[in-house]
Residue, then its C-alpha position, 0 to 999 in steps of 0.5 A: m591898315r597897310s601903314l600900321l603894318a609897314f611900321e612893323d617887321g614882323n618879330a611882333l604880330r603876323l598877318l593871317c587874313a587880309p580885311a574884306a575892305p581892300n583900304a581897311v582904316v583903323r581909327r584907334v586900338a583897343l585892349g580886350m573885348d570890354d573897351l570894344t563899342s559898336s558905335q566905334q567903327g575902325t577899332l583894332l581888337l588887342a583879344v586880350g583875356a580873350a580864347a583863341d578861337a573863331a567865337t571872339v573874332r565873330e563877336a569882335a567884328r559884330r561889336g564893331a572891330c576891323a582887325v583882332v588880334l590874338g594871342d596864338a592862334g593855335a590848333t584851330g588856325e583853319e576855324l580862325v581864317a574862316a571866321a575872319r573871312e566871314t565876317g570881313v576883319a583881319l585877322l592878326v596873332r602875336a609872334e612867338g616871344a611877343d606880348w601884349a605891352e610891346a604889341a600895344a605900344l607898337l600899334r599906337s605908336a604907328l597910329s598915332y605917325v599916321s594919323a599926325g600926316d597925311a600917309e600917302a605923303s609919308d612915302v615921299s616925305r620920309g621923315p623930317e630927320t631924314i629929309g633934313s639931312l637930305a635937303a641940307l645936303a642938297a642945298r649946300v652942294a647946289g651953291y658949290v657946283r653953283g646950279s640947282i641938286t636934286i636927290e634921288d633913289t634908284s626908283l628916280r623919286v626925290l627925296a631931296h632937292s636944292a631951292t628952285g629959282p627962277d632960272a629953273d629949266p621945266l624938266r627940273r620943275a616937273v620933276i620937284l612938283g611930281g616928286r620923281v623923273p617922269e615918264w617920258r624922261v625915263a624913257e629917253l634916258r633909257r634909249s639914250g643909255l646915261l641910265r645904264a651908264l649911270w647905273t654901272s659907272g662909278d663916275v660923274l657923267h654929264r649931259p650937254a644942254d638940249g634945247d631948252t634942257p640946260e647942262r647936267l651933271v650926275v653921279a650914282v651914290r654907293s655903298g659899296r658896291e650896292v646903288l643907293g640913288s642917284i644926284w643930279a646938278a643942274a645949271d640954272g641960268k649959268a654954266l656950272a662951276p668948272d669944279a661942279a664934278r668933284h663937289l659931286r662926287t664928295a656929295a655923293g660920299l656924303a649921302a650914302p650913309l642917309l639913303v642907307r638910313e632912308r632904306l633902312r626906314e623902308s625896312g619893314t615894308a619891305h620885309r612885310r612885301e617881300a615875304a607877302l611876294r614869296g608866299l603869292l610866288h610858292g603858293l604858301g599860306d594864304r594867298r588871298t591875304h599875300a595878294w592884299s599886303l601887296g595891295l593888288s587887286p583879286d582880278a588884277p591881271c599879273a604875270v611871273v618873268v624868270a630872269e637866271r644867269e648862268a651860274s658860271g659866267p664872269a664873277d664880276d657880272r652886274s646883268l642882273d644887277v642892272l635889270v633890277l635897277e631898269l625895272a626900279a626906275h621903268r617900272p616902279g611897281t614890280g615885285v622883285l625877288r633876288d636869289g642868287d643868280r635868279l630873279t623873279l618878277l611879278l609884273t601887274g597891269d590894270g588893263s584886259a588879261a590880253d593887253h596885260e600879256a603883251a605889255v609882260l612880253a614887251v618887257v621881257r624883250e626890252l630886259d633882254a636888249v638891256v642885257a646884250s647891251l651889257p659889255g661882257g655880260a653872262a648869260v641871261w635866260l628870261g621866261a615869261g609866264p602866263v598872265v592870271p590873277p593874283e591868287r595863281a601866281a604860283e602858276s604863271h611861277e612855276r611856267a615861268t621856271l619852266v619855260v627857262r628851263a626850256l630855253r637854257e637846254r634849246e640853246r644847248r642842243a642848238l649849239a651841240g648841233g652847230q645850229p646858231r643861238p637861239p632867242r634868250y626869252a619867250d612866253a609860255g606860247g612860245a616855248g612850245p611843248a618843250l614845257e610838257v616835256l618837261r613835266v613829264l620827265d619830271a614826273v618820271r625822275p622818281v621812276w627812274e632813279s628807282g628803277s635798275g636794268p640794262v639801261h640804267d646799269l649802261i646809263r650810270t656806268d657811262l655817267a661815271t666815266g665822262g658821259d661819252l655814250v650818253r651823248t653818242l646815244a642822245a644825238y643819235l636818238d634826237a636824230g630820229g636814229d639818222v645816222p650821218a646827221a647824228a655823226r654830224r652833230l658828233v663831228v665824228h665819221p658816220n662808221t665811228l658812230r655805228y661801231r659805237l652803237g653796235r657795242l651796245r648789244e654786246r657790251h651792255g645787252v642793250d637792244l636799240d631795236d627794241p621801242d621800249t628799250r629806245l623809249l627808256l633811253i630817250l628819256a634817261a638821255r634826256l634826264s641826264g641832260s635837263s635841269 
């Protein structure tokens, strides 16, 4: 079922409810109820001429259908989903503007393609036209550089390679046989800094021979600023050609359109995965169906990590781009969403929740180290949400977002008070009570914004003229009423601070001795400074 849907980008069919079986198999496409027989299991029914109601779904399931495509979900969408869950069938509807002929042609073409070969292998083989072109390029470049060539995507999967000679080193053989760079090799490339240099450099990089591993040249393949993959040249029993680097630069330019075509071929799958990931993270639609579309089992431990970059950082900052590439190479199963200055990551595991929690925090530390190693990069805060089942990923997402807000506020307050910069990463436990404070502030914000009185007038007037008094109040209240401590934070004399506070009563009618007033001022100051 997933293989069929991967051929479609949502323009013709929309998945409403996932099948009960995690790996539902489709063997044929039927047009109408009359084409259904209980003896033919694995039938996907296009319910042409049938009513779009729960009875149709149940009858189709009784006759052996594993999936039902309706013309319209209508106002009975919830009843239809309930019937699909009850019977275990997948439920789809035609997208607006699509007709039955288009849906039938799409599904039958997809089924023929998948049935023609091993569906699992198709993800590696990529189709004869693309692989043939890349393979031809790899063979040609190998002749020029007098070595062996592999062309890889950003996840370090091998898309094409030149012929393997008798002198090929063990690592090259392992990469080709495994279809991707082994994990231990990826870890080594990350530790040495070569992988990071590859994603950020525009030129050919050289790695000298090391023991049984011969010298290598590597260059990133780019489309504009976007990295599409890489080309590796390895010496096979003899030195590479003196002008090998020049040929590799030329090959990178020739490979770019081929890798773009490769990306386009996967766009249908990518579109569906992104839609499912957004639905899961934001709690939209049927979360069970989103989890199925992403291939997640109901009890798989998962956690959300949010990485947020300082919006006012350098215009050419590439820290988030590098993080995406690091994840693609080191954790190829990670779900990644990019929205402006924010990355949202869904990290899944197969062990216990406790083990996954430790693994998630380790990934966050590694990503923080990657950002710290980049020259002149913008500040990036990393927040990890709690480990939850996939259907509760929205809860982890909410917490991870709060952690990032808490980290930003903690850093702002520390720097304002002349303290060292605190760490820019944490999980929900490491953020402490700040998370609950942010939730309280979010809850009271509408009440504050609709209120009136002396405190409201003071805050609004001061913010309109620069906010000096709000900052003074925030420092005083954060210091628990300790004037000398607040004065040090504000870099003013204590008597100056006392004078400013004394003017509050006579100019604005605000009494700092009143506990209710102090509480309202604390909330107002926090709301003015929180994001």
